[in-house]
C-alpha positions as CSV (number, residue, x, y, z in Angstrom):
1,X,111.7,84.4,79.4
2,X,110.9,84.2,75.7
3,X,112.7,87.4,74.5
4,X,114.7,87.3,71.4
5,X,115.0,91.0,70.8
6,X,117.9,92.4,68.7
7,X,120.1,94.8,71.0
8,X,121.8,95.9,67.9
9,X,120.5,99.0,67.9
10,X,120.2,99.7,71.3
11,X,122.3,101.1,74.2
12,X,122.3,99.8,77.8
13,X,123.8,101.7,80.9
14,X,123.6,100.2,84.2
15,X,123.5,101.9,87.6
16,X,122.8,100.5,91.4
17,X,120.6,102.2,93.8
18,X,121.6,102.6,97.3
19,X,125.1,103.8,96.7
20,X,124.4,106.9,98.4
21,X,123.5,105.8,101.4
22,X,124.1,109.0,103.4
23,X,120.9,110.9,102.0
24,X,117.8,111.2,104.1
25,X,116.0,109.5,101.5
26,X,118.4,107.4,99.9
27,X,117.5,103.2,99.3
28,X,118.8,101.4,101.9
29,X,122.1,99.7,100.3
30,X,123.1,96.4,100.2
31,X,125.9,97.1,103.0
32,X,122.7,98.7,105.2
33,X,120.7,95.8,105.0
34,X,123.4,93.4,105.5
35,X,124.0,95.5,108.7
36,X,120.1,95.5,109.7
37,X,119.8,91.6,109.2
38,X,123.3,91.6,111.7
39,X,121.6,93.9,114.2
40,X,118.7,91.7,114.3
41,X,120.4,88.7,114.8
42,X,122.3,90.2,117.7
43,X,118.9,90.8,119.5
44,X,117.5,87.4,118.8
45,X,115.2,88.8,116.3
46,X,116.0,87.2,113.3
47,X,116.9,83.4,114.1
48,X,116.0,80.0,112.4
49,X,112.3,80.5,113.4
50,X,112.0,84.1,112.2
51,X,111.5,85.5,108.5
52,X,111.7,89.1,107.4
53,X,108.2,90.0,105.9
54,X,109.1,93.6,105.3
55,X,112.3,95.8,105.6
56,X,112.7,99.2,104.3
57,X,114.0,102.7,104.8
58,X,112.3,104.5,108.0
59,X,111.7,107.8,106.3
60,X,112.5,110.7,108.4
61,X,110.0,113.2,109.3
62,X,109.7,115.7,106.1
63,X,110.3,119.0,108.6
64,X,113.4,117.8,109.9
65,X,114.9,117.3,106.7
66,X,113.7,120.3,105.1
67,X,115.1,122.5,108.1
68,X,118.7,120.3,107.5
69,X,118.9,118.8,110.9
70,X,120.8,115.8,111.0
71,X,118.2,112.7,111.0
72,X,119.5,108.9,111.8
73,X,119.2,106.4,109.1
74,X,116.5,103.5,110.3
75,X,114.7,100.6,108.8
76,X,111.4,99.5,109.3
77,X,111.2,95.6,109.6
78,X,108.3,93.6,109.9
79,X,108.9,89.9,111.3
80,X,107.2,86.8,111.5
81,X,107.9,83.6,114.0
82,X,107.1,80.8,111.8
83,X,106.9,78.4,114.5
84,X,104.6,80.4,116.7
85,X,102.8,82.8,114.1
86,X,103.7,86.0,116.2
87,X,104.1,89.1,114.1
88,X,106.5,92.4,115.1
89,X,107.2,95.7,113.9
90,X,110.7,96.6,114.6
91,X,112.5,100.0,113.8
92,X,116.3,99.2,114.0
93,X,119.0,102.5,114.2
94,X,121.4,101.8,111.4
95,X,124.1,104.2,113.1
96,X,123.7,103.1,116.7
97,X,123.3,99.3,116.0
98,X,120.2,99.2,118.3
99,X,116.6,98.4,118.1
100,X,114.5,101.7,118.6
101,X,111.3,99.9,118.6
102,X,109.9,96.8,119.1
103,X,106.1,96.1,119.2
104,X,103.5,93.2,118.5
105,X,101.1,93.2,115.6
106,X,98.0,91.8,117.1
107,X,96.3,89.4,114.3
108,X,93.2,90.4,115.4
109,X,93.3,93.9,115.7
110,X,95.6,95.1,113.2
111,X,96.0,92.1,110.5
112,X,98.6,89.6,109.6
113,X,102.2,90.5,108.1
114,X,102.5,89.6,104.2
115,X,102.5,86.5,102.8
116,X,105.8,84.7,102.5
117,X,107.4,83.1,99.4
118,X,108.4,80.0,101.5
119,X,104.5,79.6,102.6
120,X,103.8,79.1,99.0
121,X,105.9,75.8,99.3
122,X,104.0,75.3,102.8
123,X,100.7,75.1,100.9
124,X,101.8,73.0,98.5
125,X,103.0,70.4,100.9
126,X,100.1,70.6,103.0
127,X,97.4,70.3,99.8
128,X,99.5,67.7,98.3
129,X,99.0,65.3,101.2
130,X,95.3,66.0,101.6
131,X,93.1,63.1,101.2
132,X,89.7,65.6,100.8
133,X,91.7,67.5,98.1
134,X,92.8,64.4,96.1
135,X,89.4,63.2,96.7
136,X,87.8,66.0,94.9
137,X,90.4,66.0,92.2
138,X,89.8,62.2,91.6
139,X,86.3,63.2,91.2
140,X,87.3,65.5,88.0
141,X,89.1,63.2,86.6
142,X,92.7,63.9,87.9
143,X,94.4,61.1,89.5
144,X,97.7,63.1,90.2
145,X,97.7,66.0,92.3
146,X,101.3,66.9,91.3
147,X,99.6,68.0,88.2
148,X,97.8,70.8,89.5
149,X,99.3,74.0,89.9
150,X,98.1,75.8,93.1
151,X,97.6,79.6,93.9
152,X,97.8,80.2,97.6
153,X,96.3,83.6,97.8
154,X,95.6,86.1,100.4
155,X,92.7,85.1,102.5
156,X,90.9,88.4,103.6
157,X,89.1,88.8,106.7
158,X,85.6,87.4,106.6
159,X,83.3,86.6,109.4
160,X,83.8,82.9,109.2
161,X,83.6,80.9,112.7
162,X,86.9,79.9,113.6
163,X,89.2,82.0,111.3
164,X,89.5,84.9,113.4
165,X,93.2,85.6,114.5
166,X,94.5,82.5,112.5
167,X,97.3,83.6,109.7
168,X,95.3,81.8,106.7
169,X,95.5,81.5,102.6
170,X,92.9,80.1,100.7
171,X,94.0,78.0,97.7
172,X,92.6,77.6,94.1
173,X,93.9,75.0,91.7
174,X,94.8,74.8,87.9
175,X,95.1,71.5,85.9
176,X,99.0,71.7,84.5
177,X,99.3,67.8,82.7
178,X,102.7,68.9,81.5
179,X,105.2,71.5,82.3
180,X,104.8,73.4,79.4
181,X,100.9,73.8,79.7
182,X,99.6,77.3,80.7
183,X,97.6,76.2,83.4
184,X,95.3,79.2,83.3
185,X,93.1,77.8,80.5
186,X,92.4,75.0,82.9
187,X,90.5,75.9,86.1
188,X,89.7,73.3,88.6
189,X,86.5,74.9,89.5
190,X,83.8,74.5,92.4
191,X,86.8,73.6,94.4
192,X,88.8,75.6,97.2
193,X,91.0,74.8,100.2
194,X,91.4,76.8,103.3
195,X,95.2,76.4,105.0
196,X,96.3,77.7,108.2
197,X,99.9,78.8,107.7
198,X,100.6,78.7,111.4
199,X,99.7,75.6,112.6
200,X,100.2,74.1,109.1
201,X,96.8,72.6,108.3
202,X,94.4,72.1,106.0
203,X,91.8,74.0,107.9
204,X,88.7,73.0,105.2
205,X,88.3,71.4,101.6
206,X,85.2,73.2,100.2
207,X,83.7,71.5,96.9
208,X,80.7,73.1,95.9
209,X,80.3,70.4,93.0
210,X,82.1,69.2,90.0
211,X,82.5,71.3,86.9
212,X,84.0,70.6,83.8
213,X,87.4,71.6,83.4
214,X,87.9,73.7,80.2
215,X,90.4,72.0,77.6
216,X,91.4,74.5,75.0
217,X,94.8,75.1,75.2
218,X,96.3,78.6,75.9
219,X,99.9,77.9,75.0
220,X,100.8,80.8,73.3
221,X,104.4,80.8,74.5
222,X,105.1,77.9,72.6
223,X,105.8,78.8,68.8
224,X,103.2,77.7,66.0
225,X,100.5,77.0,68.7
226,X,98.2,79.7,67.0
227,X,100.1,79.8,63.9
228,X,103.0,81.1,62.2
229,X,104.0,84.8,63.0
230,X,103.6,87.4,60.8
231,X,106.8,88.5,58.6
232,X,105.5,92.2,57.6
233,X,107.3,94.4,60.3
234,X,110.0,96.1,59.1
235,X,112.6,97.7,61.7
236,X,112.1,100.7,63.7
237,X,115.6,101.8,64.9
238,X,115.6,104.6,67.6
239,X,119.1,106.1,68.4
240,X,120.5,108.9,70.4
241,X,124.3,109.2,69.1
242,X,125.5,111.6,71.8
243,X,123.5,109.6,74.2
244,X,120.8,110.7,76.5
245,X,120.5,114.0,77.8
246,X,119.9,113.2,81.7
247,X,122.6,112.8,84.2
248,X,123.0,111.3,87.7
249,X,124.6,112.4,90.7
250,X,124.6,109.3,92.9
251,X,120.7,108.7,93.1
252,X,119.7,112.1,91.8
253,X,118.6,112.2,88.1
254,X,118.8,115.6,86.2
255,X,116.9,116.0,82.8
256,X,116.4,119.2,80.8
257,X,115.7,121.4,83.6
258,X,113.6,118.6,86.0
259,X,115.4,117.1,89.0
260,X,114.6,114.1,91.5
261,X,115.7,111.4,93.4
262,X,114.8,107.9,92.9
263,X,114.4,105.5,95.2
264,X,112.8,101.5,95.6
265,X,111.2,99.7,98.3
266,X,110.0,96.1,98.7
267,X,106.5,97.3,99.2
268,X,106.0,100.2,97.2
269,X,108.5,99.7,94.3
270,X,109.8,102.8,92.6
271,X,109.2,106.2,94.8
272,X,110.3,110.0,93.7
273,X,111.6,111.9,96.1
274,X,112.2,115.8,95.9
275,X,110.8,116.6,92.2
276,X,111.6,120.1,91.0
277,X,111.8,122.3,88.2
278,X,114.7,124.7,87.5
279,X,113.4,128.1,87.0
280,X,115.2,131.7,86.5
281,X,118.2,129.5,87.8
282,X,116.9,127.7,90.9
283,X,114.8,124.6,91.4
284,X,111.5,125.0,92.4
285,X,110.0,122.3,94.3
286,X,106.7,120.6,92.9
287,X,106.1,117.0,94.8
288,X,108.1,116.0,97.8
289,X,107.5,112.4,97.3
290,X,105.8,110.2,94.9
291,X,104.7,106.7,94.8
292,X,101.9,104.2,94.3
293,X,101.1,103.1,97.6
294,X,98.8,100.6,97.4
295,X,97.1,98.4,94.5
296,X,93.6,96.8,94.9
297,X,92.1,93.7,92.5
298,X,88.7,93.1,93.6
299,X,86.8,90.2,92.1
300,X,83.2,90.3,91.5
301,X,82.1,86.7,91.5
302,X,79.9,86.2,94.9
303,X,79.7,82.5,94.6
304,X,80.8,80.3,97.2
305,X,84.3,79.2,95.9
306,X,85.4,82.9,94.9
307,X,83.4,85.8,97.3
308,X,86.7,86.1,99.3
309,X,88.9,87.0,96.0
310,X,90.0,90.6,96.8
311,X,93.9,91.2,96.5
312,X,95.7,94.0,97.9
313,X,98.8,93.3,95.7
314,X,101.0,96.0,97.6
315,X,100.4,95.5,101.2
316,X,99.6,91.5,100.8
317,X,101.7,90.5,98.1
318,X,105.0,93.5,98.3
319,X,104.9,93.9,94.9
320,X,108.1,95.6,94.9
321,X,109.8,92.2,95.7
322,X,108.2,90.9,92.5
323,X,109.9,93.2,89.9
324,X,111.2,92.1,86.4
325,X,114.6,92.1,85.4
326,X,114.0,94.3,82.2
327,X,115.4,93.3,78.7
328,X,117.0,95.7,76.2
329,X,115.1,96.1,72.8
330,X,112.2,94.4,74.3
331,X,110.9,95.6,77.4
332,X,112.8,99.2,77.1
333,X,114.2,100.2,73.5
334,X,116.8,102.9,72.8
335,X,119.4,104.2,74.9
336,X,118.6,102.6,78.1
337,X,120.0,103.3,81.9
338,X,118.9,100.5,84.1
339,X,118.7,100.6,87.7
340,X,119.6,97.3,89.5
341,X,118.2,97.6,93.5
342,X,119.4,95.7,96.2
343,X,116.5,93.9,98.6
344,X,116.9,91.5,101.5
345,X,114.9,88.1,101.3
346,X,113.2,86.6,104.6
347,X,116.0,85.2,106.3
348,X,118.1,88.5,105.7
349,X,120.2,87.7,102.6
350,X,120.6,90.6,100.4
351,X,120.5,90.2,96.5
352,X,120.7,92.6,93.7
353,X,117.8,92.6,91.4
354,X,119.3,93.8,88.2
355,X,117.7,96.0,85.7
356,X,114.7,96.6,87.7
357,X,114.3,100.1,87.0
358,X,114.4,101.7,83.2
359,X,115.1,105.3,82.5
360,X,115.1,106.7,79.1
361,X,113.9,109.4,77.0
362,X,111.1,109.5,74.2
363,X,109.6,111.6,71.6
364,X,106.5,112.8,72.4
365,X,104.9,114.2,69.5
366,X,104.5,118.0,68.8
367,X,105.4,120.2,72.0
368,X,103.9,123.6,70.2
369,X,103.2,124.8,66.7
370,X,102.1,127.6,64.8
371,X,101.9,128.8,61.3
372,X,101.2,132.7,61.4
373,X,99.4,134.3,57.8
374,X,100.3,137.9,59.3
375,X,104.1,137.3,59.8
376,X,104.5,134.9,57.4
377,X,106.4,132.5,60.3
378,X,106.1,129.2,60.7
379,X,107.4,127.5,64.0
380,X,107.2,123.8,65.4
381,X,108.7,122.2,68.6
382,X,109.2,118.7,69.5
383,X,107.9,117.3,72.7
384,X,109.6,114.7,74.7
385,X,109.6,113.0,77.9
386,X,111.8,111.1,80.5
387,X,110.4,107.8,81.2
388,X,111.0,106.3,84.5
389,X,109.3,102.8,85.0
390,X,109.4,99.2,86.3
391,X,107.5,95.9,85.4
392,X,106.1,93.5,88.0
393,X,104.3,90.3,87.9
394,X,101.8,89.1,90.5
395,X,100.8,86.0,89.9
396,X,98.6,85.9,86.5
397,X,98.5,89.6,85.8
398,X,101.7,91.9,84.8
399,X,102.1,95.3,86.0
400,X,103.9,98.3,84.4
401,X,104.3,101.5,86.6
402,X,105.4,104.5,84.2
403,X,106.3,108.1,85.5
404,X,106.7,110.6,82.5
405,X,108.4,114.2,83.2
406,X,107.5,116.9,80.0
407,X,109.9,119.3,78.9
408,X,106.5,122.0,79.7
409,X,106.4,120.9,83.6
410,X,103.6,118.5,83.1
411,X,104.0,115.0,85.0
412,X,101.9,111.8,84.2
413,X,101.8,108.5,85.8
414,X,100.5,105.6,83.7
415,X,99.7,102.2,84.7
416,X,99.7,99.3,82.4
417,X,98.0,95.8,83.3
418,X,98.9,92.9,80.9
419,X,99.3,89.2,81.4
420,X,96.7,86.5,81.9
421,X,93.4,87.0,83.4
422,X,92.1,84.8,86.1
423,X,89.8,82.1,85.3
424,X,87.1,80.3,85.9
425,X,84.7,77.4,84.3
426,X,82.1,78.7,82.7
427,X,78.1,78.0,83.2
428,X,74.8,79.6,83.7
429,X,75.5,81.0,87.4
430,X,79.0,82.4,86.8
431,X,77.7,83.8,83.4
432,X,76.2,86.5,85.5
433,X,79.7,87.3,86.7
434,X,82.1,86.8,84.4
435,X,83.0,86.4,80.6
436,X,83.2,83.3,78.2
437,X,86.8,83.9,76.8
438,X,87.0,80.3,75.5
439,X,84.7,77.0,75.3
440,X,83.7,76.6,79.3
441,X,86.5,79.1,80.3
442,X,85.1,82.0,81.8
443,X,87.1,85.3,83.6
444,X,85.1,86.9,86.3
445,X,84.7,90.4,86.3
446,X,86.7,92.4,88.3
447,X,88.6,96.0,89.0
448,X,92.6,97.2,89.0
449,X,92.2,100.1,91.7
450,X,95.7,102.0,92.0
451,X,96.4,104.4,95.0
452,X,99.0,107.7,94.3
453,X,100.5,108.7,97.2
454,X,101.3,112.8,96.5
455,X,103.2,114.5,99.1
456,X,102.9,117.8,97.3
457,X,105.1,120.9,97.8
458,X,104.2,123.6,95.4
459,X,107.1,126.1,95.6
460,X,107.9,124.6,99.0
461,X,105.7,126.1,101.5
462,X,102.2,125.3,102.7
463,X,99.4,125.0,100.4
464,X,95.8,125.0,99.7
465,X,93.5,122.8,97.6
466,X,90.5,123.9,95.6
467,X,88.0,121.8,93.7
468,X,87.4,123.5,90.1
469,X,84.2,122.6,88.2
470,X,83.7,124.0,84.7
471,X,79.7,125.7,84.7
472,X,77.5,127.3,82.3
473,X,76.2,131.1,83.0
474,X,72.7,132.1,82.8
475,X,71.5,134.5,80.3
476,X,71.6,137.8,81.7
477,X,72.7,141.5,81.2
478,X,76.3,140.5,80.7
479,X,75.4,137.2,78.8
480,X,72.7,138.3,76.2
481,X,73.2,135.6,74.2
482,X,73.8,132.7,76.4
483,X,77.4,131.8,75.2
484,X,79.3,132.4,78.3
485,X,81.2,129.7,80.3
486,X,82.8,129.8,83.6
487,X,84.2,128.1,86.3
488,X,83.6,127.4,90.0
489,X,86.3,126.9,92.9
490,X,85.6,125.3,96.2
491,X,87.9,125.6,98.8
492,X,88.8,122.5,100.6
493,X,89.4,123.1,104.3
494,X,89.3,119.9,106.5
495,X,90.2,116.4,105.9
496,X,87.0,115.3,105.9
497,X,86.2,117.6,103.3
498,X,89.1,116.5,101.4
499,X,87.4,113.3,100.6
500,X,86.0,113.6,96.5
501,X,84.4,112.0,93.9
502,X,85.5,112.9,90.2
503,X,82.8,114.1,87.9
504,X,83.5,114.1,84.3
505,X,80.1,116.2,83.3
506,X,81.9,119.3,85.0
507,X,85.8,118.1,84.1
508,X,86.5,118.1,88.0
509,X,90.1,118.8,88.7
510,X,91.8,119.7,91.9
511,X,94.2,122.6,92.1
512,X,97.2,122.8,94.7
513,X,98.2,126.5,95.2
514,X,101.2,127.6,97.1
515,X,99.7,129.7,100.5
516,X,102.7,132.0,99.7
517,X,104.3,132.0,96.2
518,X,102.9,134.1,93.2
519,X,103.8,134.3,89.8
520,X,104.3,137.6,87.9
521,X,100.4,138.6,87.7
522,X,100.1,138.2,91.5
523,X,98.5,134.7,91.3
524,X,99.3,131.6,93.3
525,X,101.2,128.9,91.7
526,X,99.7,125.7,91.3
527,X,99.6,122.6,90.0
528,X,96.4,120.8,89.1
529,X,95.6,116.9,89.5
530,X,93.5,115.9,86.7
531,X,91.8,112.6,86.9
532,X,90.6,110.1,84.4
533,X,87.2,109.8,86.4
534,X,86.7,105.8,85.8
535,X,84.6,104.2,88.6
536,X,86.1,103.8,92.0
537,X,85.4,100.6,94.2
538,X,82.0,98.9,92.9
539,X,81.5,97.0,95.8
540,X,78.7,97.8,98.2
541,X,79.7,100.3,100.9
542,X,78.6,97.8,103.4
543,X,80.6,94.9,102.1
544,X,83.7,93.4,103.7
545,X,86.5,94.5,101.1
546,X,84.7,98.3,101.1
547,X,85.4,98.3,104.9
548,X,89.0,97.1,104.4
549,X,89.5,99.5,101.1
550,X,87.8,102.2,102.2
551,X,90.6,104.4,100.2
552,X,89.4,103.0,96.8
553,X,85.5,104.5,97.7
554,X,86.9,107.7,96.6
555,X,88.7,109.5,94.0
556,X,90.5,111.6,96.3
557,X,91.5,112.1,99.9
558,X,93.5,115.2,101.1
559,X,95.4,114.8,104.7
560,X,97.6,116.9,106.2
561,X,101.2,115.6,106.4
562,X,101.8,113.1,108.9
563,X,105.0,111.0,109.0
564,X,103.4,107.5,109.9
565,X,100.8,108.1,107.5
566,X,102.1,105.8,104.6
567,X,99.7,103.7,103.2
568,X,96.4,104.1,102.3
569,X,94.8,100.6,103.6
570,X,97.0,101.0,106.7
571,X,100.6,99.7,107.7
572,X,99.3,95.9,108.0
573,X,97.2,94.9,104.9
574,X,97.1,91.2,105.0
575,X,93.8,89.8,107.0
576,X,93.4,93.5,108.0
577,X,90.6,94.9,110.4
578,X,88.2,97.4,108.6
579,X,88.5,101.1,108.4
580,X,92.6,101.1,108.4
581,X,94.4,103.5,106.7
582,X,92.8,106.8,105.6
583,X,89.5,106.6,107.3
584,X,91.7,106.5,110.5
585,X,93.9,109.4,109.2
586,X,91.2,111.9,108.7
587,X,89.1,111.0,112.0
588,X,90.7,114.0,113.3
589,X,89.5,116.4,110.8
590,X,92.5,118.0,110.7
591,X,92.9,121.4,108.9
592,X,94.3,121.0,105.2
593,X,94.2,125.0,104.7
594,X,97.5,126.2,104.3
595,X,99.0,122.8,105.4
596,X,101.8,120.6,104.0
597,X,99.2,118.5,101.8
598,X,99.0,114.9,100.9
599,X,96.9,113.7,97.9
600,X,95.7,110.2,97.8
601,X,94.1,109.7,94.4
602,X,92.4,106.2,93.3
603,X,92.1,105.5,89.6
604,X,92.0,102.4,87.8
605,X,90.4,99.9,85.2
606,X,86.8,98.0,85.5
607,X,87.4,94.9,83.4
608,X,84.9,93.1,81.9
609,X,87.2,90.8,80.0
610,X,86.7,90.4,76.1
611,X,87.9,87.5,73.7
612,X,90.6,89.7,72.6
613,X,92.1,89.3,76.2
614,X,92.8,85.7,75.6
615,X,95.3,83.9,76.3
616,X,97.4,86.8,76.9
617,X,95.9,90.4,77.3
618,X,97.2,93.3,75.1
619,X,98.3,96.2,77.7
620,X,95.3,98.2,79.2
621,X,96.3,101.4,80.9
622,X,95.3,104.0,83.2
623,X,96.5,107.1,85.1
624,X,96.2,110.8,86.0
625,X,98.1,113.7,85.0
626,X,99.7,116.9,87.1
627,X,100.2,119.9,85.1
628,X,101.4,123.4,86.3
629,X,98.7,126.1,86.4
630,X,99.8,129.8,86.8
631,X,103.2,128.3,88.2
632,X,105.3,129.7,85.5
633,X,105.3,133.2,84.3
634,X,105.0,132.1,80.8
635,X,105.3,129.0,78.7
636,X,108.3,127.3,80.1
637,X,109.5,125.9,76.7
638,X,110.0,129.0,74.5
639,X,113.8,127.8,74.8
640,X,113.7,124.7,73.7
641,X,115.3,124.4,70.1
642,X,114.1,123.4,66.7
643,X,114.6,119.9,66.0
644,X,118.1,119.3,64.5
645,X,116.9,117.1,61.2
646,X,117.4,117.7,57.3
647,X,114.0,119.6,57.7
648,X,114.3,123.0,59.4
649,X,111.2,123.5,61.8
650,X,111.8,127.6,62.3
651,X,111.4,129.7,59.7
652,X,111.6,133.2,59.8
653,X,109.9,133.6,56.4
654,X,107.2,131.2,55.5
655,X,107.8,131.9,51.2
656,X,108.2,134.8,48.8
657,X,104.7,135.5,48.8
658,X,104.4,136.4,52.4
659,X,101.1,136.9,54.6
660,X,99.0,136.7,51.5
661,X,99.7,133.4,50.4
662,X,98.6,132.4,53.9
663,X,95.3,134.3,53.4
664,X,94.6,133.0,50.1
665,X,96.1,129.8,49.2
666,X,93.4,127.2,50.6
667,X,92.5,123.8,49.8
668,X,89.1,123.0,48.4
669,X,87.5,119.7,47.8
670,X,83.8,118.5,47.3
671,X,82.5,116.9,50.4
672,X,80.9,113.5,50.5
673,X,79.2,111.0,52.9
674,X,82.3,109.4,53.0
675,X,84.4,111.8,54.1
């Protein structure tokens, strides 16, 4: 990593997740992961031909945990026999050392388990020895196949003859004449290979025609490639001389009035459990579980080489295992606590991913402020937030996942997309579906769509959900001058009704209210989900990708909680069958009126790449907000003290002239068109 950030002004602390393995939702510890592997080996389920494609906590039922019942510690495992291609879903009881469940994963009905890291080596070996591939490269002036960087990519599920039920990858190449060359600048277009990973054969090499390989360098990582670095920046120093304001008790973090449990999973990455806020001496539940349960990157080039490019980065690539080890002063600035996470590889060997999660506090601007003309008082308070984040690299793109907790009870999530765009050669045809970033270099139009799974627990009991739209009011006897405004609320009563689209023209939000708890004015205590309202999946409804990613065709789905409904695109996503996940979850149209509610919120970016996105893309971001609405009896930050600084932020008397000064001391200057 090319990171030369100074750490002299920063403080680093480290902890390890999974050291509190007795708690129901605690991350599987290093010892537990090793024990699961031992149990699998003892049952001949993990031998020389078997690999672990996924392993994670089999989370207990919410009702059992809430009731305080003892629950077993279990692990969910997806296994692949690399010799036969057979896959299985296995549940391991860690306490008893037994296999609680063992079922086949049918490749035609269910799909395939995620791609393994070692399968990328198989792809390189097979493609490197294929004469058709070598001939196609030679036609493009490349005589040495080893100078081609190969991207082995999820194949999707298309009605292509001979593909049904096969474990496939599709392969694109980029020229890398030296080990230091950034290959994404040199796509080898018009060429794609299809590989059967089970039989270890190259099924097909499709050459749609030779296209010139772009030659302009993109080696931004080599100092001096794009000129000297600027020398104008002065240091910014962030210090907390008394340390951070948060503390840990095992995997539970407390900060200001917040408390929550932090967990990690090799598929979803960061998971937040039991998010609650202290009010009047008790912790009031808000969210039972929060995660980004799926991420979809659909591309919009329909040509013969790239029509299949649609990636489920969570379900197909296990983005949680692609986490970065974060650098103090570069990725995270200030007084930082890092969390290391244990993870098992395909053979059951456990490793510790260091500095996987970053936790710190940030100043977040003004919390509230007022200068009162009648009392002469002037008060301001600073907002701050707790930041819990991690970063992953999925091929060419890098993604940051940031959860923010604020002093006033607000929760935000922000996804940050950066890295390199996936490239192609630019010509008259691709120009309809891609941007030209450099001479002859294209980046296809695409989307980044995230799905948050929010298992709500507003004040701990059953809940209802309303869709809230602003509206204008007609002129009548109560609104003679036509200035009145209002809002409408529509109760969503069933899972089919809970599939909704955002609408920015009416500022649409969704309000989750407790069915039992009320504030001091008698109104239900609530939290409001505010979407950004950007486009969801743009592919046609009858397209293959829409059928497999139906969750991404709506901004919101609402379901009644069910223990086994974890992923919006289904449990098995690689080469998955149509209509898995949320379409199946809502098929029974269960009641959501007074139930334990799960919100599935799709949000994201539609990316028409710019020249400014090359050779490396500045961060683009998207997200959502959960905000208290009648949850508290009054502003919950009235007890926030003024900032301790040389300048006092709270004054009982704004000046000797009192309120008269505030009424009449106005600054006036001439206006101009330049203002």
